[in-house]
N, C-alpha and C positions, 0 to 999 in steps of 0.2 A: 504493500500500500504506500509506504513513503516514496518508493521509486515512481509509482504511477502518479502520485500527487505532484512530484517534482516535474514530471513530463507535462502534466496539465498546466502547471504554473508557467513553465517555459513557453508553451504554445500560446498561453494567454498574453505573456509579455511580448512575444513576437507579433501577435495580432495588434496589440496596443501601440507598439512602436511604429508599425507600418501605417496604421490608420491615423495616428497623430502626426505623421510626416516629420517626426524628429530626425529620422535618418531616411534618406531617399535612396532606395535601391531600385535600379531600373528593371532588373530581372528577378526580383525577390518579392513575389506577391504575398498577401496575407494568407494565413491558413484557411480562412473562409473562401478566398478565391481559389486556392488549391483544391478545396473540397468540391466547389462548383465545377471546376475544370475536370476533375476526376470523374464526376458524375456524367458530364457530357461525353467523355471518352468511353465510359462504360456503356452508355446508351447507344452510341454509334457503333460499338463493337471494335473500334480501333485498338483500344488498350488490351482487350482480351486477345486479339489476333497477334499483336506484337509480343505480348507477354508469353504466349504459348510458344512462339518461335524462339525467344530467348531462353526459356526454360528447357526446351527440347535440345538446343545446342549445348547448353550448360551441362545437362545431365549426360548427354552422349559423350561430350568431351571429358567429363569427370570420370565416367565409367572406363573409357579407353585409357586415360591417365592412370587410374587405379590398377587396371589389369597390367599395364606395362610396369608401373612402379613396384607392385608386389612381386611380379615374376622376376624382374631383374634384381630386386632387393634380396629375394631368396637365393638367387644364383650367386650374387656377389657376397652375401653374408655367409654362405656355406662353403664357398670355394675360395681359399686363400690365394690360389693362383690367379683366378679371374679378378679378384680384388686388386692384386698387386699390379696387373697389367692394364687395368682400366681406371684406376684411381685418378691418375693425372688427367685423362681425357674427361672424366666426369667433372672434376673441379674447373677445368677450362670451359666446358660447355655450360655449366651452371652460372658462370659469370657473364654470359651473353645477355645484354639487356633485351627484354621482350619487345620493346618498341622497334629495335633494329630488325626484327623478323618480319614486321608488317610489309615493307616494300618487297621483300623476297617472296612472301606468301602471295601478295597481290600479282606479282609477275608470273608466278607459277600457276596459281589457281584462279586468278581473276576475282571479280566480285561475286563470291559464292560462299556457300556454307562450308565448303572444304577449307577455305582460307581461315574462317573462324576456328574450325576444329584444329587446324595445324598450330595456331598460336596457343589455343587453350591447352592442348595435349602437351606441347613442348614445355610450357611453363608449369602447368599443374602436376606433371609427373614427378618433378624434383622433390617436393615435400614427401610424397609417398615413398619414393625410392630411398631417400636419406633416412627416413624414420624406419622403413622396413629393414634396411641394412643395420641400423643401430639396434633394432629389436632382435634381429636374428643373431648378431654377433654378441649380444648381451645375454643370451641364454646361459644359465648356470651350467658349469661343467659337470656338476653332480647329476643333473638331469640327463645329460648325454652319456655319462657313465652307466646310468640305469638302462638306457636303451641298448647299449652295447652288452650289458649283462643279460638282458632279456633277448638278445640277438634279433632285434627288430630290423626290418629292412629299411633302406634309405627312405622310401616313400612313406612307410609307417612312422618313421622317426619325425619326418617333416609334418605329417598330418596330426600326430598325436602329441608331439612334444614341442617342436619348434614353432609352429604357427600359433598354438594357444599361448605360449610364453611371449611371443613377439606381438601378439594382437593388440595390447594397449598402446604400444608405440605406433603400430600401423594405423590404428583408429585416429590418433592425433594427426598423422599425415593426411588421412582422408578428409578430416575436417578442414585442415588448411587448404587442401586442394579444392574443396567445394567452394570456399570463399573466393579463391583465385579464379576458378572457372567462371563464376558469375560476373566478376569484375571484368575479366578479359573478354567475355562474350559481349558485354555492353560496349567496351572500348573498341573491339573489332568491328562491331556494327556501326559505331560512330565514324570509323575511318574508311572501311572498305566493304560494307555489305548493305544494300538498300532494303533491309528488313530488320525487324526486331525493335526493342526498346531504344537502343542507341541511335538507330536511323530515325525513328520517330521523334526522338529528342532533338536531333539536328533539324528536322523539318519544322518543328514548332519554334525553335529559336530563330531560324531563318525567316519564318513568317512574322515573328515578333519584331525582328530588326527592320523588315520591309515596311511594317506598319508604322514604326516610330521614325523612319528616315523620311524627311521631306522630299517630295519629288521635284526634279529639276524642271524649270519652266521651259516650254517649247519655244524655240526661236525660229521665226519664219524668215525665209530668204526671198 
């Protein structure tokens, strides 16, 4: 309740500041105006259509990133040789800024959903991969000794011991990847895909700028 009351107070202050014109924000309407605009978008169906597109791309990219991150995390966490030969490449690739991938993805895939998925998967897979490696390499040696004593196969060891022990760390990576997937989906739509919430936001802002920009007078010759 205290947290909810704090949010209500902040929204009320926001409404009062905008209505009193103490501070003039060109593109920051009052909460009441935001509510009316949201109602119009819901009525027209535009918000639902764009929201479904963004959620679809977000969940698909997150699922692919999770599959790649967990699979490679198990491989690199269990194999010392694979980790030794790939560690440097992973650290270099992790340092690539996500924004620098946008022009390359646009050139390869154009303005399409594949461009969005490329950016989402590349960036969102890293938290899952790193946390999966950390979780697998952090399995207690006593548990592995038990599996060798019971003569469990490699697959049974992974399924019954390694994955359950590494699951808390993997879940943390999945949560981080979900947040990144949603943010990157909106950013990719703002830059290079004429669909989804990001593209709709650009269209709304462009229309607002056109409405507030005075038109140039026509000069007859």
